[in-house]
Structure formats: structure tokens, C-alpha cells
N, C-alpha and C positions, 0 to 999 in steps of 0.2 A: 479220217481226223488229222490225222499227222501230217498229211498232205497240204489239208487246208491251213492248217498252222503253220507249216513252212512256207507256203505261198505268202500268207499274210505277213510272215515273219520278212521274207524277201521284198515285199511291198514297202514294207515300212523302212527295211534297211536302204531300198533305193531311195525313197522319199527323203530320208534323213541325209544320204549321201549327195542327193542332188540338192538338197536345202543348203549343206555345209559347202557344197561346191558353189552354188549361188552366192552364198554369203562371202564366201573368199573371192569369187570373181568381181562383187560388188564392193569388197573391201579394197581390192587391188585397184579398181576403177576409181575409187574416194582418195586412194594413196596417190595415185598418178595426177588425180585432179588438184589435189592440195599441194603435191609436189611441184607442178607445172604452174599452178597460181602463185605459189610462194616464189617461185623462179621469175615470174613475170613481174611481181611486185619489187623484187628485190632489183631486177633490171629496170624497171622504171625508176626507181630510187637512185640508183646509178646514174642513170641519163639525167636524172635531176639535179644531182650533184655536180655531175660533170658540166651542165649547164651554166650551175651557180657558180663552178668554178672559172669556167670561161668567162662568164659575166664580169666575175671579180678580176680576172687577168685584164680583161678590156678596160675596165674603170683604172685599173692599178696603171695600165700603159696610158690612158689619157692622162692621167694625173702628172706622170712623169714628163709627158710631151708638154702638158701645159706649164709644169715647172721648167723645162728646157727653154720653151718660147719665152716665157717671163726673164728667165736669166738672159737670154740674147736681147731682149727689148732693153732691159737694163744696161747690159753692156753697151748697146747702140747709143742709149741716151747719154751714157757716160763719154763714150767716144766722140759724139755729134756735138753736144751740149755743153760738156765740161773739159774735155781733155782739148779739144780744138781752140777752146777759148783760152785755156791757159797757156797752150802753146803760143799763142798771139801775144799774151802778156808778158811770157817770157822773152819773146821777140823784143816787144816794146821796152822791158826793163834793160834789155842789152843796149838798145838805141840811147837811152839816156846816160851811158857811159861814153857817148861819142863826144869828142872835144868840141868846143866853139859851137855848141848848141845855142841858139836865140832864147830868151825867156818865153817868146810866143811857142816856140817849137817844143820846150820842156812842158809848157801848160798844155799844150795839144796831146803829146805823148802820155801825159800823166792822166788827162780826162778819159783817153781812150781805154787806159789801163783800168782806171777806176770803174767806167762803163762795163767793161768786159767782167771784171771780179764781181761786179754786182749781179750780171746777168748769170754767171755761173753759180753764184750763191742761190738765186733764184730758182734756177733749174736743180740744184741739188736738193732743196727743200721740196721742190715738186717730186722729185724721184722719192726721197723718202716718204714723202705724204702718200704716195701711192703703195707704198711697200705696207706701210702702217699708217693710217690717219691718227694722228695725234689726238684729235678729240675723241675718236673712238676708243683709243688705248686708255686715255686718262679718265673720260666721263663715262663711256659705256656705249651700248648698241643703240639707245635712243637718240642720244647727242649726235653719234657719229651718223646716222641716217638723216637726222635733221640737216647736218653739215651738207650731206649729198644732196638733198634737195634744194637745199638753198643755193647750191653751186649750179646744178641744173636749171633752175629758175634764172638765174643771174646770167648764165650763157644764152639764155632765150632759144636753146635747143630743142626743149621739152617742156610742155606742161605737166606737172605733176599734181596728183590730188592725193594726198596721204592721210591716214588716221591709223593713230595708235591707240588701243584699247586694251593693253596690257602693261604690266610692270616688269621689266627686265631684271633678271638677277645680275648684277654687274660683277658676280664672282666668276660668272660662267664665260671668261673672256674669249678662251679658245673657242668656244661654241658659238660665241656671237660674233666673231671674226669670220667663221664660214658663213653665217646667216649674212652678213654684210656683203661677203664676195658673192654669194647667191643674187642678191638684189643688184650689184653692180653688174654681174654678166646678164641678167635678165634686161635689164635697162640697155646694156650694149647691144645685146640682140634685138630689142626693140628699135634701136635706132639705125643700126647697121643694115640689119636683114629686114627687119619689118617696115622700116620708113615710117615708124609712128610719129607722131606729134603729141599725143597725149599717152600719159600713163597713170594707172590708179594703183596705190599700194595700201592695203587694209592689215592690220594686225589684230587678231582677236584670240579669244582662249575657249577650247571645247575638249570636253571630256579629258582635263589635265595637261593638254598639251597646247603649245602656241601654234596658230594657224595663220599663214600668211596668204592673202588673195591678191594675185597681181594680173591684171590686164591692160592692153594696149589697144589701141585703134590702127593698128599697122596692117601690111597687106596679108598677113596671116600665110598659113600653108596648109599642105593636106596633111592631117593628123595622122591619117591611116598609113602614111609612108613615113611617120616620124622616125622608126629606128633606122633606115636607109638615109635619113636627112640628118642624123647627130653629127654635130660635128666636136671638136675639142671643148668648145665651151659649154654644150649639153652635157658631154660625159664628164666634165669637171663639176657640174653642178650636182649630176647624180652623184658621184663620189663623195661629195660635200654632205648630200642628204643622208648618205649611209653612214658617215661619221658621226651624224646627228642623230641617227637610229630612229630617222622620219621618214616619210613617204611624199611621192610627188604625183600630181596628175597635171596632165596638159591636154587642152582642148583649143583647136583652132580650125579654120576653113579658109580658103581662097578669099580675100577683101573681106573678111569677117574679124579680123584681130586674133589675138591670142590670149587665152586665158590660162593661168597657172596658179594652182593651189598646193602648198606644200606646209607639212607640219613639222615639228621639232619638241 
């Protein structure tokens, strides 16, 4: 009887020990599983953050490069269009001090000076206008865009179809300047790279955000390789979209034009 009892006790003890060992083993497996899963999640989050940081660095670099290019362009414009003309004005002014000039010579030199000064003034206005269009600054985004469309139509370089179904808050001048620059850059891309002759620009409102739908009839490009094709212009647009806390989607195909939708 005692032997049977001991045998049953041993069996129970063995089962209990086996169960405890099994539970311990499973616990260790679960612990390791959660540990490595957590580690993998953390690793993925770090990779995601690193990608975001890299993307932000690229956009910042693109913004800096665009600003540098803009400064170079302005410096070149000032040198070519204004400085050179003022140098000639200075030379002609000194010529007026030459003794024994005839009235015809004085009249000719004076006419040259007036002509050059007027051209320098026109060019300085153009440079200032490109930096910050006065209509945009004084009357807001809608008026600024209307002026841009009018200038494009007047130049006959592009047929512009446009529609505005929203009311812009004129207090958001900084944000609206970014929107204006985005439209300028898109039009520039359509003309220079897309060889477009017609563009369509529509502003609507959806889910509390303003949506701009832009399209052209240009030669388009392979949207699958968009990342490798991004130049300073596209990166500049993306950096402005980030500032606006918006999003952008681009669709295009070879010989099928380009469609861009962004919101802000």
C-alpha cells in the first residue's frame, strides 16, 4: 500500500515538475518572442525616423540650394540689367562735362542717359516684382494668381484655364506666398520640362482643407521613377507643402501630361 502511494506520489511529483518545467519553458519562449518582437518594432521605428530625418535633411538641403540659386539669379540680374546700365550712365554723365559739346551731342548723350535710366528702373521693378509681387502682398492670393494668369495669357506662352471656388483668408500671407510659389514652380515645370501649351488650375475646398488641382497637356514623364527625377524645383515644392502642413500627389505618364493635386 505504501509502495503504491509512493509510486502515485512520485508520478504526481513528476507530472508537476514536468508541468512547471513546461510552463517555464513556454514562458521563456514567450518572453524571448516579446523581447525580439519589441526589438524589431523599435528597430523599424528607428529606421522610419532615420528615413524621415534623411528626407527632412534632403528637403532642407534642397531649400538652401534653391535659395542660393535665387540669390545668384538676383545678383546676375542686378549685374547684367542694372549695374551695367548704370556704368554706362556714369560714363555718359562724365561725357557731358566735356568742353565744347554741341547742342546735338548734349541732346544725344542726355537721351541715352534717360533711356538707360528708364530701362534700369523697369528692370529693378521686375526684379522686385519677382521677389514679392505687389498685388499678392497688397490684395492677397486670389488677386496675385489672377495677375499671374493674366501675364501668362498676355505673353501667349501658355493657355491658362483657371477656376477658384474658395475664399482665401488674406491674413495668411506667409502661407499664401508658399501656395503662389508652388503654382509658379508647377507652371515653370510645365513650360520648361513638359513643353505644355495648356494648363488647368482649380481651387476647391474639401474636408476643411483647400485643394488645388493642377494639370497640363505636356509630354509628361514616368511617374514610377519620380524620386530619381526630382530636381530642385520639385524638392522646393515638397518643402513648401510640408510648411503648409499639406500633402501632394503627382500622376503622369509619357505623352499623357501631368496631374498634380495638393492641399493645405
